[in-house]
Structures are given as C-alpha cells and as structure tokens.
All heavy atoms as an XYZ file, in Angstrom:
893
protein
N     116.278     59.938     90.977
C     116.769     59.648     89.651
C     116.886     60.945     88.875
O     115.895     61.584     88.571
C     115.834     58.694     88.928
C     115.885     57.314     89.457
S     114.767     56.261     88.508
C     114.400     55.102     89.777
N     118.064     61.309     88.560
C     118.290     62.561     87.867
C     117.920     62.458     86.405
O     118.262     61.511     85.729
C     119.765     62.964     87.988
C     120.153     63.323     89.414
C     121.605     63.740     89.482
O     122.138     64.192     88.462
O     122.188     63.598     90.559
N     117.201     63.448     85.911
C     116.899     63.525     84.487
C     116.100     62.362     83.948
O     116.167     62.062     82.774
N     115.338     61.677     84.820
C     114.523     60.538     84.372
C     115.332     59.474     83.653
O     114.891     58.892     82.684
C     113.379     61.004     83.460
C     112.274     61.665     84.252
O     112.112     61.367     85.448
O     111.581     62.488     83.660
N     116.543     59.218     84.101
C     117.340     58.143     83.515
C     117.736     57.182     84.612
O     117.775     57.525     85.786
C     118.616     58.666     82.823
O     119.395     59.365     83.775
C     118.270     59.558     81.651
N     118.037     55.970     84.222
C     118.458     54.925     85.141
C     119.768     54.382     84.629
O     119.857     53.930     83.514
C     117.388     53.821     85.173
C     117.793     52.625     85.980
C     117.700     52.636     87.354
C     118.270     51.495     85.351
C     118.069     51.526     88.088
C     118.632     50.382     86.075
C     118.527     50.402     87.445
N     120.809     54.454     85.458
C     122.108     53.946     85.028
C     122.181     52.454     85.268
O     121.813     51.981     86.339
C     123.234     54.629     85.802
O     123.260     55.993     85.482
N     122.650     51.721     84.273
C     122.831     50.282     84.407
C     123.917     49.991     85.417
O     124.789     50.810     85.674
N     123.919     48.811     85.992
C     124.836     48.478     87.070
C     126.275     48.394     86.574
O     127.147     49.082     87.066
C     124.421     47.159     87.737
C     123.068     47.361     88.419
C     125.460     46.699     88.732
C     122.440     46.097     88.943
N     126.543     47.568     85.568
C     127.913     47.362     85.129
C     128.233     48.075     83.829
O     129.350     48.510     83.628
C     128.193     45.861     84.942
C     128.241     45.133     86.270
O     128.638     45.756     87.267
O     127.882     43.947     86.309
N     127.270     48.185     82.924
C     127.570     48.675     81.594
C     127.531     50.183     81.495
O     128.033     50.739     80.540
C     126.575     48.105     80.565
O     125.259     48.548     80.916
C     126.633     46.589     80.530
N     126.921     50.866     82.482
C     126.819     52.306     82.409
C     125.792     52.761     81.380
O     125.716     53.931     81.071
N     125.004     51.856     80.838
C     123.987     52.229     79.860
C     122.866     52.964     80.565
O     122.684     52.857     81.767
C     123.417     51.000     79.140
O     122.846     50.135     80.113
C     124.492     50.283     78.358
N     122.101     53.737     79.812
C     120.985     54.463     80.398
C     119.696     54.069     79.721
O     119.631     53.935     78.506
C     121.198     55.962     80.256
C     122.324     56.469     81.111
C     122.457     57.976     81.056
O     121.804     58.613     80.215
O     123.231     58.492     81.857
N     118.678     53.853     80.536
C     117.348     53.600     80.009
C     116.651     54.946     79.951
O     116.761     55.744     80.865
C     116.583     52.654     80.943
C     117.236     51.308     81.207
C     116.408     50.527     82.214
C     117.372     50.522     79.925
N     115.913     55.196     78.908
C     115.269     56.493     78.818
C     114.144     56.627     79.833
O     113.683     55.672     80.425
C     114.791     56.795     77.400
C     113.693     55.865     76.916
O     113.176     55.082     77.723
O     113.360     55.933     75.730
N     113.718     57.867     80.036
C     112.715     58.179     81.042
C     111.404     57.459     80.826
O     110.697     57.166     81.774
N     111.084     57.155     79.580
C     109.818     56.477     79.285
C     109.795     55.082     79.900
O     108.779     54.668     80.462
C     109.614     56.403     77.776
C     108.239     55.981     77.367
C     108.026     56.195     75.889
C     106.563     56.020     75.570
N     106.191     56.618     74.301
N     110.904     54.360     79.825
C     110.983     53.019     80.411
C     110.833     53.109     81.925
O     110.087     52.323     82.526
C     112.312     52.328     80.029
C     112.479     51.013     80.765
C     112.391     52.120     78.529
N     111.489     54.077     82.532
C     111.394     54.252     83.979
C     109.958     54.580     84.369
O     109.442     54.053     85.356
C     112.369     55.355     84.463
C     112.153     55.659     85.930
C     113.806     54.931     84.220
N     109.291     55.416     83.583
C     107.892     55.755     83.870
C     107.005     54.519     83.788
O     106.086     54.349     84.597
C     107.392     56.826     82.902
C     107.965     58.193     83.184
C     107.548     59.217     82.131
O     106.991     58.870     81.104
N     107.848     60.483     82.405
N     107.266     53.653     82.818
C     106.489     52.406     82.685
C     106.682     51.545     83.932
O     105.727     50.998     84.479
C     106.888     51.636     81.403
C     106.410     52.401     80.170
C     106.321     50.221     81.420
C     106.964     51.881     78.863
N     107.934     51.430     84.399
C     108.206     50.643     85.601
C     107.475     51.241     86.802
O     106.837     50.521     87.570
C     109.705     50.571     85.894
C     110.480     49.706     84.940
C     111.816     49.945     84.701
C     109.885     48.649     84.274
C     112.548     49.152     83.828
C     110.605     47.848     83.396
C     111.941     48.107     83.180
N     107.570     52.562     86.956
C     106.925     53.208     88.090
C     105.412     53.008     88.046
O     104.789     52.710     89.068
C     107.264     54.699     88.122
C     108.699     54.972     88.518
C     109.093     56.427     88.385
O     108.471     57.180     87.637
N     110.127     56.834     89.096
N     104.819     53.151     86.864
C     103.379     52.974     86.713
C     102.976     51.549     87.088
O     101.985     51.336     87.799
C     102.964     53.283     85.275
C     101.491     53.145     85.027
C     101.142     53.431     83.578
C      99.668     53.171     83.312
N      99.327     53.284     81.909
N     103.759     50.570     86.640
C     103.451     49.170     86.946
C     103.563     48.893     88.443
O     102.724     48.193     89.010
C     104.381     48.239     86.173
O     104.125     48.349     84.796
N     104.586     49.447     89.079
C     104.742     49.223     90.512
C     103.606     49.868     91.301
O     103.144     49.316     92.301
C     106.098     49.734     91.002
C     107.236     48.837     90.630
C     108.335     49.338     89.940
C     107.228     47.493     90.955
C     109.384     48.508     89.578
C     108.283     46.651     90.610
C     109.359     47.166     89.918
N     103.122     51.022     90.857
C     101.975     51.661     91.509
C     100.737     50.782     91.349
O      99.981     50.588     92.308
C     101.736     53.079     90.942
C     100.394     53.636     91.366
C     102.861     54.018     91.369
N     100.536     50.229     90.151
C      99.396     49.331     89.927
C      99.478     48.114     90.845
O      98.475     47.718     91.453
C      99.351     48.858     88.471
C      98.911     49.905     87.495
C      98.951     49.387     86.061
O      99.907     48.719     85.660
N      97.925     49.699     85.302
N     100.667     47.522     90.947
C     100.853     46.351     91.809
C     100.541     46.718     93.253
O      99.812     45.985     93.948
C     102.289     45.783     91.681
C     102.598     44.811     92.815
C     102.478     45.117     90.333
N     101.060     47.850     93.713
C     100.835     48.254     95.097
C      99.348     48.482     95.370
O      98.832     48.084     96.416
C     101.632     49.516     95.440
C     101.585     49.869     96.917
C     102.127     48.749     97.786
O     103.237     48.273     97.593
N     101.337     48.314     98.775
N      98.635     49.092     94.427
C      97.198     49.309     94.600
C      96.443     47.986     94.708
O      95.544     47.847     95.539
C      96.629     50.145     93.449
C      97.075     51.588     93.516
O      97.439     52.100     94.571
N      97.054     52.264     92.379
N      96.809     47.026     93.881
C      96.158     45.708     93.934
C      96.471     45.015     95.258
O      95.580     44.423     95.885
C      96.585     44.824     92.736
C      96.080     45.442     91.424
C      96.061     43.400     92.888
C      96.658     44.796     90.176
N      97.719     45.106     95.714
C      98.085     44.472     96.986
C      97.345     45.125     98.159
O      96.930     44.429     99.098
C      99.598     44.538     97.194
C     100.433     43.703     96.221
C     101.918     43.920     96.470
C     100.075     42.236     96.289
N      97.157     46.441     98.099
C      96.383     47.123     99.137
C      94.936     46.634     99.134
O      94.341     46.399    100.191
C      96.418     48.642     98.930
C      97.788     49.244     99.213
O      98.617     48.599     99.884
O      98.037     50.383     98.740
N      94.373     46.473     97.940
C      93.008     45.959     97.817
C      92.938     44.526     98.356
O      91.973     44.167     99.042
C      92.559     46.002     96.353
C      91.133     45.572     96.143
C      90.729     45.572     94.673
O      91.544     45.797     93.791
N      89.461     45.316     94.416
N      93.951     43.724     98.079
C      93.984     42.344     98.579
C      93.993     42.303    100.102
O      93.362     41.443    100.707
C      95.180     41.590     98.029
C      95.002     41.178     96.584
O      93.943     41.401     95.998
N      96.027     40.589     95.998
N      94.723     43.231    100.714
C      94.768     43.276    102.178
C      93.354     43.491    102.740
O      92.946     42.826    103.691
C      95.702     44.392    102.653
C      95.864     44.412    104.161
C      96.764     45.519    104.718
N      97.915     45.830    103.922
C      98.061     46.949    103.191
N      97.102     47.834    103.154
N      99.163     47.178    102.522
N      92.605     44.405    102.113
C      91.236     44.659    102.550
C      90.348     43.431    102.343
O      89.526     43.091    103.200
C      90.658     45.863    101.807
C      91.350     47.211    102.060
C      90.776     48.284    101.147
C      91.234     47.612    103.524
N      90.515     42.787    101.190
C      89.737     41.574    100.906
C      90.020     40.483    101.934
O      89.099     39.830    102.442
C      90.042     41.051     99.500
C      89.435     41.817     98.331
C      90.027     41.328     97.016
C      87.929     41.684     98.323
N      91.280     40.285    102.245
C      91.665     39.244    103.207
C      91.081     39.549    104.580
O      90.576     38.645    105.269
C      93.204     39.098    103.256
C      93.705     38.472    101.953
C      93.629     38.261    104.469
C      95.203     38.541    101.764
N      91.120     40.818    104.980
C      90.524     41.183    106.272
C      89.028     40.877    106.294
O      88.511     40.334    107.273
C      90.763     42.665    106.581
C      92.189     42.953    106.958
O      92.922     42.057    107.389
N      92.612     44.191    106.794
N      88.330     41.226    105.206
C      86.889     40.960    105.142
C      86.612     39.453    105.126
O      85.694     38.968    105.798
C      86.275     41.623    103.912
C      84.768     41.515    103.867
C      84.124     42.278    102.726
O      84.812     43.076    102.059
O      82.921     42.053    102.497
N      87.425     38.702    104.385
C      87.263     37.241    104.343
C      87.436     36.654    105.739
O      86.652     35.796    106.178
C      88.253     36.607    103.333
C      87.858     36.976    101.899
C      88.326     35.092    103.516
C      88.926     36.684    100.867
N      88.448     37.114    106.458
C      88.693     36.613    107.821
C      87.536     36.951    108.757
O      87.107     36.100    109.558
C      90.001     37.165    108.372
C      91.207     36.490    107.763
O      91.126     35.359    107.287
N      92.334     37.180    107.764
N      87.028     38.173    108.666
C      85.903     38.572    109.519
C      84.669     37.711    109.219
O      83.980     37.265    110.141
C      85.568     40.048    109.317
C      86.590     40.992    109.902
C      86.320     42.449    109.528
O      85.405     42.750    108.766
N      87.136     43.345    110.062
N      84.409     37.503    107.932
C      83.266     36.680    107.545
C      83.425     35.248    108.047
O      82.470     34.629    108.514
C      83.084     36.670    106.026
C      82.579     38.000    105.500
O      82.094     38.841    106.252
N      82.710     38.200    104.202
N      84.615     34.734    107.963
C      84.880     33.362    108.401
C      84.676     33.229    109.916
O      84.066     32.264    110.385
C      86.300     32.955    108.010
C      86.637     31.555    108.379
N      86.122     30.462    107.716
C      87.428     31.060    109.370
C      86.591     29.358    108.268
N      87.384     29.692    109.280
N      85.200     34.219    110.656
C      85.084     34.181    112.112
C      83.631     34.328    112.575
O      83.241     33.788    113.609
C      85.955     35.257    112.748
C      87.437     34.955    112.639
C      88.324     36.109    113.092
O      87.789     37.158    113.517
O      89.554     35.962    113.000
N      82.826     35.059    111.796
C      81.429     35.277    112.187
C      80.592     34.002    112.062
O      79.597     33.849    112.768
C      80.794     36.377    111.341
O      80.500     35.907    110.025
N      80.989     33.111    111.162
C      80.280     31.841    110.912
C      78.816     32.048    110.525
O      78.003     31.128    110.622
C      80.406     30.897    112.091
C      81.860     30.556    112.358
C      82.004     29.481    113.377
C      83.459     29.419    113.677
N      84.164     28.352    113.895
N      78.483     33.231    110.083
C      77.126     33.516    109.604
C      77.045     32.995    108.171
O      77.899     33.322    107.335
C      76.828     35.033    109.666
C      76.880     35.513    111.115
C      75.484     35.353    109.020
C      76.808     37.019    111.279
N      76.035     32.171    107.863
C      75.953     31.553    106.535
C      76.035     32.548    105.358
O      76.730     32.278    104.383
C      74.600     30.839    106.564
C      74.376     30.524    107.997
C      74.973     31.680    108.753
N      75.363     33.682    105.472
C      75.425     34.667    104.380
C      76.847     35.207    104.194
O      77.300     35.412    103.070
C      74.457     35.825    104.635
C      72.999     35.432    104.435
O      72.744     34.387    103.778
O      72.115     36.165    104.930
N      77.532     35.442    105.302
C      78.914     35.943    105.227
C      79.842     34.891    104.627
O      80.741     35.216    103.846
C      79.416     36.360    106.608
C      78.758     37.619    107.118
O      78.023     38.297    106.383
N      78.994     37.938    108.373
N      79.623     33.645    105.007
C      80.445     32.560    104.464
C      80.202     32.397    102.967
O      81.140     32.162    102.199
C      80.178     31.252    105.210
C      80.590     31.232    106.691
C      80.129     29.948    107.362
C      82.090     31.419    106.841
N      78.948     32.564    102.543
C      78.642     32.496    101.107
C      79.291     33.649    100.362
O      79.774     33.492     99.240
C      77.125     32.538    100.896
O      76.521     31.403    101.442
N      79.314     34.816    101.002
C      79.940     35.993    100.378
C      81.437     35.775    100.165
O      82.020     36.293     99.223
C      79.690     37.218    101.253
C      80.316     38.482    100.737
C      79.754     39.716    101.427
N      80.599     40.880    101.271
C      80.852     41.495    100.123
N      80.324     41.050     99.011
N      81.645     42.553    100.083
N      82.032     34.983    101.044
C      83.469     34.718    100.927
C      83.842     34.061     99.601
O      84.952     34.256     99.113
C      83.965     33.859    102.090
C      84.339     34.695    103.296
O      84.249     35.920    103.266
N      84.749     34.031    104.357
N      82.933     33.290     99.034
C      83.217     32.623     97.759
C      83.569     33.671     96.703
O      84.589     33.570     96.011
C      82.018     31.754     97.298
C      82.250     31.211     95.896
C      81.775     30.623     98.288
N      82.741     34.700     96.602
C      83.007     35.777     95.639
C      84.257     36.569     95.984
O      85.034     36.952     95.104
N      84.472     36.824     97.275
C      85.653     37.578     97.701
C      86.938     36.817     97.398
O      87.941     37.405     96.970
C      85.562     37.892     99.200
C      84.437     38.832     99.633
C      84.382     38.954    101.155
C      84.586     40.200     98.985
N      86.906     35.505     97.615
C      88.089     34.681     97.334
C      88.360     34.645     95.828
O      89.513     34.695     95.398
C      87.928     33.267     97.937
C      87.979     33.369     99.468
C      89.000     32.323     97.409
C      87.579     32.097    100.190
N      87.314     34.593     95.025
C      87.505     34.656     93.567
C      88.144     35.981     93.167
O      89.048     36.016     92.320
C      86.169     34.470     92.850
C      85.707     33.045     92.823
C      84.515     32.861     91.901
N      84.080     31.476     91.943
C      82.859     31.074     92.192
N      81.894     31.949     92.388
N      82.561     29.792     92.236
N      87.650     37.068     93.763
C      88.225     38.382     93.465
C      89.694     38.435     93.885
O      90.546     38.961     93.157
C      87.423     39.470     94.177
C      87.872     40.882     93.852
C      87.026     41.956     94.530
O      85.968     41.620     95.109
O      87.437     43.119     94.483
N      89.997     37.879     95.038
C      91.374     37.821     95.530
C      92.257     37.038     94.559
O      93.362     37.475     94.209
C      91.398     37.191     96.918
C      92.741     37.081     97.623
C      93.315     38.453     97.920
C      92.580     36.280     98.912
N      91.777     35.887     94.090
C      92.535     35.075     93.138
C      92.759     35.830     91.826
O      93.853     35.766     91.251
C      91.829     33.748     92.870
C      91.979     32.772     94.014
O      92.921     32.852     94.785
N      91.044     31.841     94.128
N      91.731     36.526     91.347
C      91.892     37.325     90.122
C      92.944     38.409     90.311
O      93.758     38.662     89.421
C      90.556     37.952     89.706
C      89.564     36.933     89.167
O      89.995     35.818     88.786
O      88.353     37.258     89.126
N      92.915     39.054     91.476
C      93.909     40.093     91.758
C      95.326     39.521     91.787
O      96.266     40.147     91.292
C      93.605     40.779     93.086
C      92.427     41.725     93.008
O      91.906     42.014     91.927
N      91.987     42.214     94.153
N      95.465     38.354     92.350
C      96.786     37.713     92.395
C      97.263     37.411     90.976
O      98.423     37.640     90.643
C      96.757     36.442     93.272
C      96.548     36.842     94.739
C      98.033     35.626     93.106
C      96.238     35.691     95.666
N      96.363     36.939     90.121
C      96.721     36.697     88.714
C      97.169     37.992     88.031
O      98.102     37.981     87.240
C      95.546     36.096     87.951
C      95.383     34.601     88.132
C      94.494     33.994     87.075
N      93.171     33.532     87.328
C      92.658     32.971     88.429
N      93.359     32.842     89.477
N      91.435     32.551     88.490
N      96.464     39.081     88.337
C      96.835     40.376     87.749
C      98.234     40.812     88.193
O      99.023     41.305     87.389
C      95.815     41.455     88.127
C      94.489     41.291     87.391
C      93.417     42.254     87.853
N      93.857     43.644     87.902
C      93.299     44.569     88.686
N      92.308     44.265     89.495
N      93.753     45.805     88.658
N      98.541     40.609     89.476
C      99.872     40.972     89.994
C     100.943     40.127     89.311
O     101.979     40.648     88.881
C      99.930     40.814     91.532
C     101.367     40.889     92.041
C      99.065     41.873     92.202
N     100.689     38.836     89.176
C     101.647     37.949     88.504
C     101.859     38.420     87.062
O     102.988     38.487     86.577
C     101.170     36.476     88.552
C     101.986     35.590     87.621
C     101.235     35.948     89.978
N     100.773     38.772     86.379
C     100.879     39.260     85.006
C     101.666     40.556     84.909
O     102.498     40.720     84.009
N     101.427     41.474     85.849
C     102.168     42.738     85.847
C     103.658     42.495     86.070
O     104.504     43.102     85.405
C     101.615     43.689     86.913
C     100.285     44.351     86.583
C      99.692     45.010     87.826
C     100.469     45.380     85.474
N     103.986     41.608     87.009
C     105.400     41.297     87.245
C     106.032     40.603     86.043
O     107.188     40.869     85.712
C     105.583     40.447     88.508
C     105.620     41.262     89.786
C     104.832     40.922     90.872
C     106.448     42.365     89.908
C     104.865     41.662     92.053
C     106.490     43.107     91.072
C     105.697     42.748     92.135
O     105.738     43.482     93.285
N     105.288     39.741     85.380
C     105.811     39.084     84.175
C     106.080     40.119     83.083
O     107.122     40.077     82.417
C     104.832     38.024     83.676
N     105.152     41.066     82.908
C     105.339     42.125     81.919
C     106.540     42.999     82.274
O     107.327     43.375     81.400
C     104.084     43.004     81.808
C     102.900     42.264     81.199
O     103.104     41.176     80.616
O     101.766     42.778     81.326
N     106.677     43.314     83.560
C     107.823     44.112     84.007
C     109.135     43.395     83.723
O     110.093     43.998     83.231
C     107.730     44.380     85.506
C     106.996     45.616     85.939
C     106.822     45.621     87.460
C     107.719     46.858     85.498
N     109.167     42.120     84.026
C     110.377     41.329     83.791
C     110.728     41.308     82.307
O     111.886     41.510     81.926
C     110.173     39.905     84.310
O     111.295     39.116     84.032
N     109.731     41.089     81.480
C     109.942     41.053     80.036
C     110.413     42.409     79.521
O     111.359     42.495     78.738
C     108.642     40.647     79.348
O     108.789     40.678     77.960
N     109.768     43.485     79.980
C     110.149     44.833     79.554
C     111.576     45.154     79.974
O     112.345     45.730     79.209
C     109.205     45.878     80.145
O     107.916     45.720     79.648
N     111.919     44.770     81.200
C     113.265     45.049     81.695
C     114.301     44.284     80.885
O     115.328     44.837     80.484
C     113.373     44.685     83.178
C     114.705     45.016     83.762
C     115.042     46.323     84.049
C     115.623     44.018     84.019
C     116.285     46.639     84.586
C     116.864     44.318     84.552
C     117.195     45.633     84.841
N     114.016     43.011     80.611
C     114.945     42.197     79.831
C     115.135     42.782     78.438
O     116.264     42.898     77.954
C     114.432     40.746     79.728
O     114.313     40.220     81.056
C     115.366     39.875     78.924
N     114.033     43.160     77.797
C     114.117     43.749     76.455
C     114.902     45.053     76.473
O     115.722     45.294     75.589
C     112.720     43.993     75.882
C     112.019     42.733     75.450
C     110.618     43.041     74.943
C     109.857     41.759     74.642
N     108.470     42.027     74.259
N     114.658     45.892     77.469
C     115.366     47.173     77.520
C     116.856     46.970     77.772
O     117.684     47.680     77.207
C     114.754     48.092     78.577
O     114.958     47.579     79.864
N     117.195     45.975     78.595
C     118.612     45.702     78.846
C     119.269     45.094     77.610
O     120.414     45.415     77.297
C     118.782     44.781     80.063
C     118.381     45.429     81.373
S     119.168     47.029     81.678
C     120.848     46.555     81.902
N     118.549     44.216     76.894
C     119.082     43.642     75.663
C     119.331     44.744     74.630
O     120.368     44.770     73.984
C     118.127     42.602     75.079
C     118.117     41.306     75.868
O     119.024     41.105     76.707
O     117.195     40.495     75.655
N     118.376     45.649     74.499
C     118.514     46.750     73.548
C     119.689     47.630     73.929
O     120.495     48.000     73.080
C     117.217     47.590     73.506
O     116.149     46.739     73.120
C     117.335     48.737     72.543
N     119.805     47.945     75.217
C     120.908     48.780     75.682
C     122.249     48.101     75.443
O     123.210     48.731     75.021
C     120.752     49.094     77.167
O     119.599     49.849     77.383
N     122.311     46.795     75.710
C     123.558     46.055     75.515
C     123.936     46.012     74.042
O     125.100     46.186     73.687
C     123.430     44.634     76.048
O     123.256     44.654     77.435
N     122.932     45.768     73.175
C     123.202     45.728     71.740
C     123.717     47.073     71.245
O     124.688     47.132     70.493
C     121.934     45.339     70.972
C     121.574     43.885     71.097
C     120.238     43.564     70.439
O     119.750     44.390     69.645
O     119.689     42.484     70.729
N     123.073     48.151     71.694
C     123.523     49.480     71.283
C     124.941     49.741     71.776
O     125.763     50.283     71.059
C     122.564     50.539     71.823
C     121.223     50.534     71.125
C     120.208     51.460     71.791
O     120.558     52.093     72.816
O     119.081     51.542     71.282
N     125.220     49.335     73.004
C     126.543     49.556     73.577
C     127.607     48.783     72.805
O     128.611     49.332     72.387
C     126.540     49.132     75.050
C     127.896     49.220     75.707
C     128.401     50.440     76.111
C     128.673     48.078     75.909
C     129.644     50.532     76.715
C     129.905     48.149     76.507
C     130.390     49.383     76.906
O     131.616     49.467     77.493
N     127.350     47.484     72.610
C     128.351     46.654     71.952
C     128.451     46.948     70.459
O     129.533     46.943     69.898
C     128.091     45.167     72.199
C     128.402     44.769     73.612
C     127.404     44.311     74.451
C     129.689     44.877     74.112
C     127.684     43.961     75.764
C     129.982     44.530     75.416
C     128.971     44.070     76.250
N     127.331     47.206     69.798
C     127.383     47.539     68.368
C     128.117     48.853     68.165
O     128.911     48.993     67.240
C     125.982     47.626     67.762
S     125.217     46.010     67.578
N     127.886     49.801     69.029
C     128.583     51.080     68.941
C     130.070     50.906     69.157
O     130.897     51.506     68.465
N     130.453     50.047     70.091
C     131.876     49.806     70.363
C     132.529     49.109     69.181
O     133.640     49.443     68.787
C     132.033     48.969     71.633
N     131.816     48.149     68.579
C     132.379     47.426     67.443
C     132.510     48.349     66.238
O     133.506     48.316     65.526
C     131.504     46.219     67.096
C     131.596     45.113     68.137
S     130.440     43.776     67.862
C     130.854     43.242     66.237
N     131.519     49.204     66.038
C     131.556     50.133     64.907
C     132.714     51.106     65.071
O     133.460     51.361     64.132
C     130.230     50.912     64.804
O     129.177     49.973     64.689
C     130.235     51.840     63.620
N     132.902     51.619     66.285
C     133.990     52.571     66.480
C     135.346     51.883     66.366
O     136.298     52.475     65.885
C     133.855     53.279     67.832
O     133.972     52.353     68.883
N     135.465     50.612     66.771
C     136.713     49.864     66.610
C     137.034     49.678     65.135
O     138.176     49.823     64.714
C     136.637     48.490     67.281
C     136.776     48.582     68.797
O     137.119     49.679     69.292
O     136.535     47.566     69.468
N     136.018     49.334     64.352
C     136.244     49.116     62.919
C     136.662     50.417     62.247
O     137.544     50.428     61.392
C     134.980     48.565     62.268
N     136.048     51.515     62.642
C     136.388     52.807     62.052
C     137.798     53.232     62.440
O     138.480     53.899     61.694
C     135.388     53.886     62.503
C     134.029     53.747     61.855
C     133.101     54.831     62.355
C     131.714     54.649     61.768
N     130.768     55.611     62.327
N     138.226     52.836     63.627
C     139.551     53.230     64.095
C     140.638     52.350     63.498
O     141.812     52.539     63.783
C     139.598     53.162     65.617
N     140.261     51.371     62.698
C     141.255     50.516     62.055
C     141.833     49.473     62.983
O     143.005     49.125     62.870
N     141.063     48.978     63.880
C     141.531     47.971     64.820
C     141.356     46.565     64.292
O     141.384     45.622     65.046
C     140.786     48.095     66.155
C     141.154     49.344     66.906
N     140.573     49.661     68.090
C     142.014     50.346     66.636
C     141.070     50.800     68.516
N     141.933     51.232     67.649
N     141.217     46.425     63.008
C     141.069     45.106     62.419
C     142.433     44.405     62.457
O     143.452     44.988     62.110
C     140.574     45.235     60.969
C     140.298     43.914     60.321
C     139.706     44.107     58.940
C     139.491     42.769     58.283
N     138.996     42.927     56.916
N     142.423     43.168     62.874
C     143.661     42.408     62.976
C     143.942     41.730     61.646
O     143.099     41.026     61.114
C     143.508     41.364     64.077
C     144.764     40.592     64.317
C     144.585     39.683     65.501
N     145.707     38.769     65.530
C     145.689     37.586     66.049
N     144.585     37.159     66.623
N     146.730     36.814     66.027
N     145.116     41.930     61.097
C     145.485     41.290     59.839
C     146.310     40.056     60.134
O     147.217     40.068     60.947
C     146.318     42.246     58.983
C     145.512     43.436     58.515
O     144.325     43.309     58.244
N     146.148     44.591     58.457
N     145.986     38.984     59.421
C     146.733     37.735     59.575
C     147.810     37.680     58.489
O     147.598     38.102     57.367
C     145.826     36.530     59.376
C     144.815     36.349     60.449
C     144.130     35.046     60.248
N     142.907     35.007     61.036
C     142.043     34.052     60.965
N     142.202     33.065     60.116
N     140.970     34.055     61.716
N     148.955     37.136     58.847
C     149.997     36.958     57.805
C     149.536     35.916     56.792
O     148.886     34.937     57.133
C     151.224     36.473     58.577
C     150.789     36.236     59.982
C     149.386     36.746     60.161
N     149.877     36.122     55.546
C     149.444     35.215     54.472
C     150.290     33.993     54.369
O     151.367     33.822     54.723
C     149.468     35.948     53.141
C-alpha cells in the first residue's frame, strides 16, 4: 500500500493511513487470539483423550476461555465492519458533496421554463 492509503474499488476514494492502521491492528489482534485458540483446542483435546479426571475438570476452564476468545473475535470483526462502513460512508459523502458543490459553482443548475 503506497503512502498508507487504500483506494476504494469503484469510487477511487482514499481512506487515510490512520484507518488502514486501525484495520491492520485489529487483524493482528484477531490473528493472535486465533493462534491462542488453536493452542487451547489442542490442550482441550489432549485432556479429553487422557480421560484423567483432573484434566477433564481443567477443560471446563479452558472451554470458557475459548468461548471468551471467540466472543472477542466476533466483537473485533463487528467493530471492523462498523469502522469500514463509517469510513466508506464518509468517503462517499465527501465525494458526492464535493461533486455537487463543484457542479453548483460551475452553473450546472437546470432552469425550467416558466
């Protein structure tokens, strides 16, 4: 990504570098949580296969931690979706408002016959 900007698909609008940094930070957080979940799942499986009562009891806490992590990932994705929608709405408004303002200044107002 050149100059920390992201070009929109159809409108050619650009999101500033700060928005891109927020997205990157969120994706890193999600990836870290998913990596932690992989470790938790492996430990849960090992405990289950061992059938040792203490290990099975430990799984209760591990499964709770796994569920909390999944909730965190869902929340991060929801925040990302909301942020992306807001940034695209803002970009679209700026694009269209700028186009309308320049049209009005250029005298492109249509006059109706009286």
